[in-house]
C-alpha positions in Angstrom: 7.4 -12.1 61.8 10.8 -13.8 62.3 12.1 -16.9 63.5 15.1 -18.9 63.9 15.7 -22.4 65.2 19.1 -24.3 65.2 18.0 -27.9 65.0 19.9 -29.7 67.4 22.8 -31.7 65.8 21.8 -29.9 62.5 21.6 -26.7 60.9 20.2 -23.4 61.2 16.6 -22.7 59.7 15.2 -19.3 59.2 11.4 -18.4 58.6 9.8 -15.1 57.8 6.0 -14.9 57.5 3.0 -12.6 58.0 -0.2 -13.6 60.4 -2.8 -12.1 58.5 -6.5 -13.0 59.8 -5.3 -16.1 61.4 -3.5 -17.6 58.7 0.2 -17.9 57.2 1.0 -15.3 54.5 4.3 -14.6 52.6 6.0 -17.6 54.2 9.9 -18.0 53.0 12.3 -20.4 54.7 15.7 -20.2 54.6 18.8 -21.3 56.2 22.2 -23.0 55.8 21.0 -26.5 55.5 21.1 -28.5 52.5 18.4 -29.7 50.4 17.6 -31.5 46.9 16.2 -30.9 44.8 15.9 -27.1 44.7 12.0 -26.9 43.9 11.6 -28.5 47.4 12.1 -25.0 49.1 9.2 -23.3 47.2 7.1 -26.7 48.0 7.8 -26.0 51.5 6.9 -22.5 51.2 3.6 -23.5 49.5 2.6 -26.1 51.8 2.8 -23.5 54.8 1.1 -20.8 53.1 -2.6 -20.7 54.2 -2.3 -22.8 57.0 -4.0 -21.5 60.2 -1.6 -20.0 62.4 -2.8 -21.9 65.4 -1.8 -25.0 63.4 0.7 -27.1 66.1 3.9 -28.7 65.2 2.8 -31.9 64.4 0.1 -30.2 61.9 2.8 -28.3 60.3 4.9 -30.9 59.8 2.4 -33.2 58.0 1.6 -30.2 55.6 5.5 -30.0 54.7 6.2 -33.8 54.5 2.9 -34.2 52.3 4.1 -31.4 49.8 8.1 -32.7 49.2 9.0 -34.3 46.0 9.5 -37.9 46.2 13.0 -37.2 45.8 13.8 -34.9 48.5 16.7 -35.2 50.6 17.6 -33.0 53.6 20.9 -32.6 54.8 21.2 -30.9 58.4 17.2 -30.3 58.2 13.8 -32.2 58.9 10.3 -31.0 58.5 9.6 -31.1 62.0 12.5 -28.7 62.6 10.9 -26.3 60.0 7.7 -26.6 62.0 9.3 -26.0 65.2 11.1 -22.9 63.4 7.6 -21.6 62.3 6.0 -22.0 65.5 8.9 -19.9 67.2 8.0 -17.0 64.7 4.6 -17.0 65.6 5.1 -17.0 69.5 7.8 -14.2 69.0 10.5 -16.4 70.4 14.1 -14.8 71.5 17.2 -16.2 70.5 20.4 -17.0 72.7 22.1 -13.8 71.1 19.2 -11.5 72.0 20.8 -11.2 75.5 23.6 -10.2 77.8 24.7 -13.4 79.5 26.1 -13.3 82.8 28.6 -16.1 84.0 28.5 -17.0 87.6 31.5 -19.5 88.7 32.1 -18.8 92.7 34.1 -20.9 95.2 32.7 -24.2 96.7 29.5 -24.0 97.9 27.1 -26.8 100.2 24.8 -28.7 98.2 21.6 -27.2 100.1 22.8 -23.6 98.8 23.4 -24.9 95.2 19.7 -26.0 95.4 18.5 -22.8 96.7 20.6 -20.7 94.3 19.0 -22.2 91.2 15.5 -21.3 92.7 16.4 -18.1 93.6 18.4 -16.8 90.4 15.8 -18.4 88.0 13.2 -16.4 89.9 15.1 -13.3 89.4 15.3 -14.0 85.5 11.7 -14.5 85.6 11.0 -11.3 87.5 13.2 -9.3 84.8 15.8 -8.6 87.8 18.5 -10.7 86.4 20.0 -11.4 82.9 20.1 -14.7 81.8 23.0 -16.6 83.5 25.1 -19.5 83.2 26.2 -20.9 86.7 29.0 -23.0 87.0 28.9 -25.0 90.5 31.9 -26.2 92.7 31.3 -28.2 95.7 32.1 -28.1 99.2 31.2 -31.9 100.0 30.0 -34.9 98.3 26.4 -35.1 97.8 23.4 -37.0 96.3 20.9 -34.8 94.7 17.3 -36.4 94.0 14.5 -35.6 92.0 11.3 -33.6 92.9 9.2 -36.5 92.8 11.7 -39.5 93.8 11.4 -41.4 96.8 14.1 -40.7 99.0 14.2 -44.6 100.6 14.5 -45.9 97.4 17.0 -43.9 96.0 19.7 -43.6 98.6 21.1 -46.1 101.1 21.3 -43.9 104.6 24.2 -46.1 105.9 26.1 -45.8 102.8 25.8 -42.2 102.5 26.6 -41.7 106.2 29.4 -44.2 105.9 30.9 -41.5 103.0 29.8 -38.5 104.5 27.2 -37.7 101.5 24.9 -35.2 102.0 21.4 -36.0 100.6 19.5 -33.1 99.0 16.0 -33.0 96.8 16.2 -30.2 93.6 13.1 -28.4 92.4 13.4 -30.1 88.9 12.6 -33.7 88.3 14.6 -36.5 87.0 17.0 -39.0 88.4 19.5 -39.2 91.4 22.8 -37.4 90.7 26.0 -38.7 92.7 28.4 -36.0 92.9 32.3 -35.5 94.4 33.9 -32.4 94.2 36.8 -33.2 91.4 34.6 -35.7 89.9 31.4 -33.5 88.8 31.0 -31.0 86.4 27.4 -29.2 87.0 26.2 -26.2 85.5 22.8 -24.6 85.6 21.1 -22.2 82.6 18.6 -20.0 84.0 16.7 -18.3 81.0 13.8 -16.5 80.1 10.8 -18.7 78.7 10.6 -16.9 75.5 14.2 -18.5 74.7 12.2 -21.9 74.6 8.7 -20.5 73.2 7.3 -22.8 70.6 9.4 -25.9 71.5 7.9 -28.6 73.2 9.2 -29.7 76.7 11.3 -32.5 75.0 12.4 -30.2 72.4 13.6 -27.6 74.9 15.8 -30.0 76.4 17.9 -30.6 73.4 17.9 -26.9 72.5 19.5 -26.1 75.5 22.0 -28.8 75.3 23.2 -27.8 72.0 25.9 -25.3 73.0 27.4 -28.2 75.1 27.6 -30.4 72.5 29.4 -28.1 70.4 31.7 -27.5 73.4 32.6 -31.2 73.5 33.0 -31.4 70.0 35.7 -28.8 70.1 37.4 -31.1 72.7 37.2 -33.8 70.2 34.1 -35.4 71.8 31.2 -36.7 69.4 28.2 -36.5 71.4 24.7 -35.8 71.2 21.2 -35.6 72.8 20.0 -38.7 73.8 15.9 -38.2 74.6 14.9 -37.2 77.1 17.6 -35.6 79.4 21.1 -37.5 78.5 24.2 -36.6 76.7 25.8 -39.5 75.6 28.8 -40.3 73.3 29.3 -44.0 71.8 31.6 -44.6 75.0 28.5 -44.1 77.3 26.5 -41.7 79.3 28.2 -38.3 79.9 25.5 -36.4 81.6 21.8 -35.8 82.6 19.8 -32.9 82.7 16.8 -31.5 84.2 14.6 -28.5 84.1 12.1 -26.6 86.0 9.5 -24.2 84.5 8.5 -21.0 87.1 5.6 -19.4 85.8 5.8 -16.3 88.3 6.7 -12.8 86.4 7.3 -13.2 82.4 8.2 -17.0 83.1 11.8 -18.6 83.3 13.3 -22.2 82.5 16.1 -23.5 85.0 17.9 -26.5 82.9 21.0 -27.7 85.1 23.1 -30.8 84.0 25.4 -32.5 86.0 28.3 -34.1 84.0 30.7 -36.9 84.7 34.4 -35.8 84.9 35.4 -38.8 86.5 33.5 -41.7 88.8 34.2 -43.5 91.7 31.6 -46.5 90.9 32.0 -48.4 94.0 31.2 -45.6 96.1 28.0 -44.3 93.9 26.9 -48.1 94.2 27.3 -48.1 97.9 25.4 -44.7 98.3 22.5 -44.9 95.4 20.1 -47.7 95.1 20.0 -48.4 91.6 17.3 -51.1 90.8 17.3 -53.5 88.5 14.4 -51.9 86.4 16.5 -49.2 85.6 19.2 -51.2 84.6 17.3 -53.5 82.3 16.0 -49.8 80.7 19.4 -48.6 80.1 20.6 -51.9 78.1 23.3 -52.6 80.6 24.0 -55.0 83.5 26.5 -52.8 85.2 25.7 -49.5 86.3 29.6 -49.3 86.2 29.1 -49.2 82.3 26.6 -46.6 82.2 28.8 -43.7 82.6 32.0 -42.9 80.6 33.6 -39.7 82.0 35.1 -36.4 80.4 38.4 -37.4 81.9 39.2 -40.2 80.1 37.8 -39.4 77.0 39.5 -36.0 76.9 42.6 -36.4 79.0 42.2 -32.6 80.4 42.4 -31.4 83.6 38.6 -30.8 85.1 39.3 -27.1 85.1 40.5 -26.9 81.7 37.5 -28.7 80.7 35.4 -26.4 82.4 37.3 -23.4 80.8 36.4 -24.8 77.3 33.1 -25.1 77.7 33.1 -21.6 79.2 35.2 -20.4 76.1 32.8 -22.0 73.6 29.6 -20.5 75.1 31.4 -17.0 75.2 32.6 -17.2 71.8 28.9 -18.2 70.4 26.6 -16.1 72.6 28.8 -13.6 74.6 29.6 -13.9 78.1 30.1 -11.3 80.8 31.6 -12.0 84.3 28.7 -11.5 86.7 28.2 -12.8 90.6 25.4 -13.3 93.2 24.1 -10.1 94.5 23.9 -9.8 98.3 20.1 -9.6 98.2 20.3 -12.8 96.0 22.7 -14.4 98.4 21.0 -13.5 101.6 17.4 -15.3 100.0 19.5 -18.4 98.7 20.9 -18.5 102.5 17.5 -18.5 103.9 16.0 -20.9 101.5 19.3 -23.3 102.1 18.1 -23.0 105.8 14.6 -23.7 105.9 13.9 -25.5 102.7 16.7 -27.3 101.3 18.0 -28.7 104.6 14.9 -29.4 106.0 13.5 -33.0 106.4 10.2 -31.9 105.4 11.4 -31.1 102.1 14.1 -33.8 101.5 11.6 -36.5 102.7 8.6 -34.9 101.0 8.3 -38.0 99.0 9.6 -40.5 101.7 
């Protein structure tokens, strides 16, 4: 069995092993990491040799840490990262480069249609009828997108939303509310097979699926990092927030979507969103205006160029062909946009 895992913010770990009668055999760890002293690598292999193959990530991590020489120093490598790689080998996880990725980047669409497209395209990936897909959104109107489990009345001021012509929709993933305007926001979705995140915990999958965009931001001169559970941040402040939904139908699939702040009208956002004192305290700041640092200021680039560079970065790393929403997919999405995502029953399902 073979497993690979790019440690978020670190290096690539590769593990080859056999699973014989429920135990690990012939374990060999490799990668482009840095490790001192040399004998630490052999200690890692020996620590994993003979471990029960159903040992979880925490158990494997503990075995590795207990076996390392006291003088061990790791660069771009962690014991947990090695353990995750072992679990990915055992669960036969797939890799980014195993797939023919498709890009969908279409003209502006309504908030409700965007919600529906996420559901439809991810369902198609789960069913094996669509390749893994990167979809970049364009908005035809301002919107607030609330998380699947958020209270509508607690998150949105209806008078403020009406005053600014903001549409309120609810998505299928959890997480917090997003305030978006067409030229101030960059939003994208990844619709991927469940096997791509096999062997990863829910939290680890966020970091794993966000890693490519951290590299893309780095190419633009922004040192950004993943901030658990679902934020992308730099030293200047939050850049983006992510959310996920797992679909069990078919072979299983994961929807991972991210909203990035290119620019921000903080006064309007605060007039539409009800951002409570508890949330402000949790983020360690007294002002919502200071929580987000837009990409426009950090890059100095036009929004379209930021998007083009992100797409180019993805294509360079994993390959990316131009794709489209099929007629059948669009018909299903339009029906869902009307019957579900535009309905009061769904939007106010948590009043």
